[in-house]
C-alpha positions as CSV (number, residue, x, y, z in Angstrom):
1,M,-220.0,2.9,29.3
2,R,-216.6,4.4,30.1
3,P,-214.0,5.0,27.4
4,D,-211.5,2.4,26.9
5,L,-207.9,3.0,27.9
6,N,-205.3,1.7,25.4
7,L,-202.0,2.7,27.0
8,I,-198.4,2.2,26.1
9,L,-195.7,2.9,28.7
10,A,-192.3,3.1,27.2
11,G,-188.6,3.9,28.2
12,F,-185.4,2.2,29.3
13,G,-185.4,-1.1,31.3
14,G,-185.1,-0.2,35.0
15,Q,-187.3,2.9,34.9
16,G,-190.3,1.0,36.3
17,L,-192.6,1.2,33.3
18,L,-193.7,-2.4,33.6
19,F,-194.5,-1.8,37.3
20,A,-196.5,1.4,36.4
21,G,-198.4,-0.7,33.9
22,K,-199.1,-3.3,36.4
23,V,-200.5,-0.7,38.8
24,T,-202.7,0.6,36.1
25,A,-204.0,-3.0,35.3
26,Y,-204.8,-3.7,38.9
27,A,-206.6,-0.4,39.1
28,G,-208.8,-1.6,36.3
29,L,-209.3,-5.0,37.8
30,A,-210.3,-3.3,41.1
31,E,-213.2,-1.7,39.3
32,G,-214.3,-5.0,37.7
33,R,-213.3,-4.0,34.2
34,E,-211.7,-6.2,31.5
35,V,-207.9,-5.8,31.6
36,S,-204.8,-6.9,29.8
37,W,-201.1,-6.2,30.6
38,L,-198.5,-7.1,28.0
39,P,-194.8,-6.4,28.8
40,S,-192.2,-6.2,26.1
41,Y,-188.4,-6.1,26.8
42,G,-185.6,-5.2,24.4
43,P,-182.8,-7.9,24.4
44,E,-180.7,-5.8,26.9
45,M,-183.2,-5.6,29.7
46,R,-181.9,-3.0,32.3
47,G,-180.7,-0.1,30.2
48,G,-182.4,-1.5,27.0
49,T,-185.8,-0.6,25.9
50,A,-188.8,-1.7,27.8
51,N,-192.5,-1.0,27.2
52,C,-195.9,-2.5,28.0
53,S,-199.4,-2.3,26.7
54,V,-202.3,-2.0,29.1
55,C,-205.9,-2.1,28.0
56,I,-208.8,-1.4,30.3
57,S,-212.3,-1.7,28.9
58,D,-215.9,-2.5,29.8
59,R,-216.0,-5.1,26.9
60,A,-213.9,-8.2,26.1
61,I,-210.4,-7.3,24.9
62,G,-209.6,-8.8,21.5
63,S,-205.8,-8.4,21.7
64,P,-203.5,-7.3,24.5
65,L,-201.2,-5.6,22.0
66,V,-201.7,-1.9,21.7
67,L,-200.7,-0.6,18.2
68,N,-202.6,2.7,18.3
69,P,-202.8,3.9,21.9
70,N,-205.1,6.6,23.1
71,A,-202.6,7.2,25.9
72,L,-198.8,7.2,26.0
73,I,-196.3,7.6,28.9
74,V,-192.8,8.0,27.6
75,M,-189.5,8.2,29.5
76,N,-186.7,8.2,26.8
77,L,-186.0,9.6,23.4
78,P,-185.9,6.2,21.5
79,S,-189.4,5.4,22.8
80,F,-190.7,8.9,22.1
81,D,-189.5,8.5,18.5
82,K,-190.9,5.0,18.1
83,F,-194.4,5.6,19.6
84,I,-195.3,9.3,19.2
85,D,-196.8,8.9,15.7
86,T,-198.9,5.8,16.7
87,V,-201.0,7.8,19.2
88,K,-204.6,8.1,18.0
89,P,-205.8,11.7,17.3
90,G,-207.3,13.1,20.4
91,G,-205.0,10.9,22.5
92,T,-203.0,11.9,25.6
93,V,-199.2,11.8,25.9
94,V,-197.2,12.3,29.1
95,V,-193.5,12.9,28.5
96,D,-190.8,12.9,31.1
97,S,-189.2,16.2,30.0
98,S,-186.2,15.6,32.2
99,M,-185.3,12.6,29.9
100,V,-186.8,13.8,26.6
101,S,-186.0,17.3,25.4
102,K,-187.8,16.8,22.1
103,K,-191.2,18.5,21.7
104,V,-194.2,16.9,20.0
105,E,-194.9,18.4,16.6
106,R,-198.4,17.0,16.2
107,S,-201.4,19.3,17.0
108,D,-204.0,16.6,17.1
109,I,-203.0,15.1,20.5
110,N,-202.9,16.4,24.1
111,V,-199.3,16.5,25.4
112,F,-198.1,17.1,29.0
113,Y,-194.4,17.6,29.8
114,V,-193.5,16.6,33.3
115,P,-189.8,16.6,34.5
116,A,-190.7,13.4,36.5
117,T,-187.2,12.0,37.0
118,K,-185.9,15.3,38.2
119,L,-189.0,15.9,40.5
120,A,-188.6,12.4,41.9
121,E,-185.0,13.0,42.8
122,E,-185.7,16.4,44.3
123,S,-188.5,15.0,46.4
124,G,-186.6,12.0,47.8
125,L,-188.5,9.7,45.6
126,K,-185.6,8.6,43.3
127,G,-186.7,6.0,40.9
128,L,-190.4,6.9,41.0
129,G,-190.6,9.2,38.0
130,N,-192.7,6.4,36.4
131,I,-195.3,6.8,39.1
132,I,-195.2,10.6,38.9
133,L,-196.1,10.3,35.2
134,L,-198.9,7.9,36.0
135,G,-200.3,10.3,38.5
136,K,-200.3,13.0,35.8
137,L,-202.0,10.6,33.3
138,F,-204.6,9.8,36.0
139,K,-205.3,13.5,36.7
140,E,-205.9,14.1,32.9
141,L,-207.9,11.0,32.0
142,K,-209.5,9.7,35.2
143,F,-209.2,6.2,33.7
144,C,-210.2,4.8,37.1
145,S,-211.3,6.0,40.5
146,F,-208.7,7.3,43.0
147,D,-209.5,4.3,45.3
148,A,-208.9,1.9,42.4
149,L,-205.5,3.5,41.7
150,N,-204.6,3.1,45.3
151,T,-205.7,-0.5,45.2
152,G,-203.5,-0.9,42.2
153,L,-200.5,0.4,44.2
154,V,-201.3,-1.9,47.2
155,K,-201.5,-4.9,44.9
156,S,-198.2,-4.0,43.1
157,V,-195.9,-2.9,45.9
158,P,-194.4,-6.0,47.5
159,A,-195.5,-6.7,51.0
160,S,-191.8,-7.0,51.9
161,K,-191.4,-3.2,51.1
162,P,-194.3,-1.6,53.0
163,Q,-192.4,1.8,53.1
164,M,-192.5,1.9,49.2
165,L,-196.4,2.1,49.3
166,E,-196.2,5.6,51.0
167,F,-193.5,6.7,48.6
168,N,-195.6,5.6,45.6
169,R,-198.6,7.4,47.0
170,R,-196.5,10.6,47.3
171,A,-195.4,10.1,43.7
172,I,-198.9,9.8,42.4
173,Q,-199.9,13.0,44.2
174,L,-196.8,14.8,42.8
175,G,-197.9,13.8,39.3
176,M,-201.5,15.0,40.0
177,D,-200.2,18.3,41.2
178,S,-198.0,18.9,38.2
């Protein structure tokens, strides 16, 4: 049995964290696993806080709400402050270091700092920092197969924007390379 993924993706509305969560959930579905995806918006929406919980498991999922994640992707300081102490010991955290300058003080979790927003802009992938961070999390945890992750992208990118699929694939690769 593979380990469960209990992931929180958090940041400002408009950073694409719910989209990245959906890609992750579809990747789990592509492998025939049990999946839940639970979005949460602050009252302001774009510019306010947004996060989502994603669970991928080989067993039935009791609750879609993740209170103690074993993985965290964080793209702003308020979310960093809110969620960093909820990560289970041994968990993995991926921080967008171009948006969060604070460092993790805990020594019982694995932390990766990726300047994802800056990397996205420099690579002509503006707005895809979320997917760069997802690529880094994928590299570190291998929470699904690469084919399943690609299926998650295919299912999540609207058919009306086919060019975005290749941009998202490039962003995943950038995250894996960082």
